[in-house]
C-alpha positions as CSV (number, residue, x, y, z in Angstrom):
1,M,79.1,189.2,146.1
2,I,76.4,187.1,144.5
3,F,73.0,186.0,145.7
4,P,69.7,184.6,144.2
5,I,66.9,187.1,143.3
6,G,64.4,184.8,141.6
7,D,63.5,181.5,140.0
8,D,61.1,179.9,137.5
9,Q,57.6,180.0,138.9
10,I,55.3,177.1,138.5
11,K,51.8,177.9,137.2
12,G,48.7,177.2,139.2
13,G,48.6,175.1,142.3
14,Y,48.0,176.2,145.9
15,K,48.6,179.8,146.9
16,P,51.8,180.1,149.0
17,I,50.0,181.3,152.1
18,F,52.4,179.9,154.7
19,S,55.5,180.7,152.7
20,Y,54.8,184.4,152.8
21,S,53.2,184.2,156.3
22,F,56.5,182.8,157.7
23,I,58.3,185.7,156.2
24,A,55.9,188.2,157.9
25,I,56.2,186.3,161.3
26,N,60.0,186.3,161.2
27,V,60.1,190.0,160.4
28,L,57.7,190.9,163.1
29,L,59.5,188.8,165.7
30,Y,62.8,190.4,164.7
31,L,61.3,193.8,165.1
32,F,60.2,192.7,168.6
33,E,63.8,191.6,169.3
34,V,65.0,195.0,168.3
35,S,62.5,196.6,170.7
36,L,64.1,194.7,173.6
37,I,67.6,196.1,173.0
38,S,66.9,199.5,174.8
39,S,65.6,197.7,177.9
40,G,68.4,195.2,178.0
41,Q,66.0,192.2,177.8
42,L,67.2,190.9,174.4
43,S,69.9,188.6,175.8
44,Y,67.4,187.1,178.2
45,F,64.8,186.6,175.4
46,I,67.4,184.8,173.2
47,E,68.5,182.6,176.1
48,E,64.9,181.8,176.9
49,Y,63.8,180.9,173.4
50,G,67.0,180.0,171.6
51,A,68.0,176.3,171.4
52,I,70.9,175.8,173.8
53,P,72.4,172.3,173.1
54,V,73.7,171.6,176.6
55,E,70.2,172.3,178.0
56,I,68.3,170.3,175.4
57,S,70.7,167.3,175.7
58,S,69.8,167.1,179.4
59,G,66.1,167.1,178.6
60,K,65.4,170.8,179.4
61,D,63.7,173.5,177.3
62,L,62.8,171.1,174.5
63,Y,60.3,173.7,173.3
64,T,63.2,175.8,172.0
65,L,63.7,173.3,169.2
66,F,60.5,175.0,167.9
67,T,60.8,178.6,169.1
68,N,64.4,179.2,167.9
69,I,63.4,178.8,164.2
70,F,61.5,182.1,164.3
71,L,64.4,184.2,165.8
72,H,67.3,185.9,164.1
73,G,70.6,187.4,165.2
74,G,70.8,190.5,163.0
75,W,69.4,192.2,159.9
76,M,71.7,190.4,157.5
77,H,70.8,187.0,159.1
78,L,67.1,187.8,158.7
79,I,67.3,189.3,155.2
80,G,69.4,186.4,153.8
81,N,67.0,183.7,155.3
82,M,63.9,185.5,154.1
83,L,65.3,186.0,150.6
84,F,65.8,182.3,150.2
85,L,62.4,181.5,151.7
86,W,60.7,184.0,149.4
87,I,62.4,182.5,146.3
88,F,62.3,178.8,146.9
89,A,59.4,178.0,149.2
90,D,56.4,179.1,147.1
91,N,57.0,176.5,144.4
92,I,57.0,173.7,147.0
93,E,53.9,175.0,148.8
94,A,52.1,175.4,145.5
95,T,52.8,171.8,144.7
96,I,52.3,169.9,148.0
97,G,49.5,172.1,149.5
98,N,49.3,174.5,152.4
99,I,48.9,172.2,155.4
100,R,51.5,169.8,154.1
101,F,54.0,172.7,153.7
102,L,53.2,174.0,157.2
103,L,54.0,170.6,158.7
104,F,57.0,170.1,156.5
105,Y,58.5,173.5,157.4
106,L,58.0,173.2,161.1
107,G,59.0,169.6,161.3
108,S,62.2,170.2,159.3
109,G,63.1,173.2,161.4
110,M,62.9,171.2,164.6
111,F,64.8,168.3,163.0
112,A,67.6,170.6,161.9
113,S,67.8,172.2,165.4
114,L,68.1,168.7,166.9
115,I,70.9,167.8,164.5
116,H,72.7,171.0,165.6
117,V,72.3,169.9,169.2
118,L,73.7,166.4,168.5
119,F,76.9,167.9,167.0
120,N,77.3,170.5,169.8
121,L,76.2,168.7,172.9
122,E,78.4,170.7,175.3
123,S,77.6,174.1,173.8
124,S,75.9,176.7,176.0
125,I,75.4,179.2,173.1
126,P,71.8,179.7,172.0
127,S,71.1,178.7,168.4
128,I,68.5,180.8,166.6
129,G,67.4,181.2,163.0
130,A,65.2,179.8,160.3
131,S,68.2,178.5,158.4
132,G,67.6,174.8,159.2
133,A,64.0,174.9,157.9
134,I,65.0,176.9,154.9
135,S,67.8,174.4,154.2
136,A,65.1,171.7,154.1
137,V,63.2,173.9,151.6
138,L,66.3,174.0,149.4
139,G,66.8,170.3,149.6
140,S,63.3,169.6,148.5
141,Y,63.5,172.2,145.8
142,L,66.6,170.5,144.5
143,V,64.9,167.2,143.8
144,M,61.5,168.5,143.0
145,F,62.5,171.2,140.5
146,P,66.1,170.4,139.4
147,R,65.4,171.9,135.9
148,S,64.3,175.2,137.4
149,R,66.5,178.2,136.7
150,V,67.7,180.4,139.5
151,R,68.4,184.1,138.8
152,I,71.7,185.2,140.3
153,L,72.6,188.8,140.9
154,V,76.3,189.8,140.8
155,I,76.4,193.1,142.8
156,Y,80.0,193.9,141.7
157,F,79.0,194.0,138.0
158,F,75.4,195.1,138.5
159,S,74.4,192.2,136.3
160,S,72.5,188.9,136.6
161,F,72.4,185.5,135.0
162,N,70.5,182.2,135.2
163,L,71.9,179.1,136.8
164,S,70.4,175.7,137.0
165,A,68.9,174.9,140.4
166,Y,70.8,171.7,140.8
167,I,74.1,173.6,140.2
168,F,73.3,176.5,142.5
169,L,71.9,174.4,145.3
170,G,74.5,171.7,144.8
171,L,77.3,174.2,145.3
172,W,75.5,175.6,148.3
173,I,75.3,172.3,150.1
174,V,78.9,171.4,149.3
175,F,80.0,174.7,150.9
176,Q,77.9,173.8,154.0
177,V,79.4,170.4,154.4
178,I,83.0,171.7,154.0
179,S,82.3,174.5,156.5
180,G,80.6,172.1,158.9
181,I,83.5,169.7,158.9
182,S,85.9,172.6,159.5
183,A,83.8,173.9,162.4
184,M,84.1,170.5,164.2
185,N,87.6,171.4,165.3
186,Q,86.4,174.6,167.0
187,S,85.4,175.0,170.7
188,P,81.7,174.2,171.3
189,D,81.3,177.7,172.8
190,S,83.0,179.5,169.9
191,G,79.7,180.4,168.3
192,G,79.4,181.0,164.6
193,V,77.1,179.5,161.9
194,A,75.1,176.3,162.7
195,Y,76.3,174.5,159.6
196,W,75.1,171.1,160.8
197,A,71.6,172.5,161.2
198,H,71.9,173.5,157.5
199,I,73.2,170.0,156.5
200,G,70.5,168.2,158.6
201,G,67.7,170.3,157.2
202,F,68.9,169.9,153.7
203,G,69.0,166.1,154.1
204,F,65.5,166.2,155.6
205,G,64.4,168.2,152.6
206,I,65.9,165.8,150.1
207,V,64.1,162.8,151.6
208,Y,60.8,164.7,151.8
209,G,61.3,166.0,148.2
210,L,61.8,162.5,146.9
211,I,58.6,161.4,148.5
212,A,56.7,164.4,147.3
213,K,58.1,164.1,143.8
214,R,56.9,160.5,143.5
215,Y,53.5,161.3,145.1
216,F,52.8,164.3,142.9
217,K,54.4,162.6,139.8
218,L,56.8,165.5,139.1
219,E,59.1,165.2,136.1
220,G,62.8,165.7,136.0
221,S,65.3,164.4,138.5
222,I,69.0,164.5,139.3
223,F,68.8,161.2,141.2
């Protein structure tokens, strides 16, 4: 198993207040979710605040396009998302500023949730997780900092190595697209990973990143 553990940090800029605040909020909300297990209220909570495509497509519970991006379905789901957020979000916030990053993150999360709904209109399974918003962070990072090096840990060998951001993130999105296409043949109520939220968020992030790159006159590009 391999996963990222760090990257090249840019110097100066804005302090990543919201990048780290989102991590704290997600962790605290997950702990709240865990506290609901003993009372049997967790399922109700997820159904109330998770994004259910069939409900949203009929114009109901539109607020869940926002609330679902702060919930998670398990420790591994949470840890994986927060690891990616911790590694990749700070450079973006340091460059574009705190308020811009706040709006970018929330907007991309809701957009990614909507893309998931559009590809699963008949699904009654609640979708939860920050993956869509974090995918947008990855998309923006790819075009804003393509020359950055991502530190990869290989658990099996207890060793690590550096990999270019455009290679690591490029392989990541290719896997998401392949998995998303494969998942289209499954039943809308089969559950699983919301790959199209990842793809939609990543696309949103690329567009935003290209705009930010031009506005802030960042150097280096893969496009």
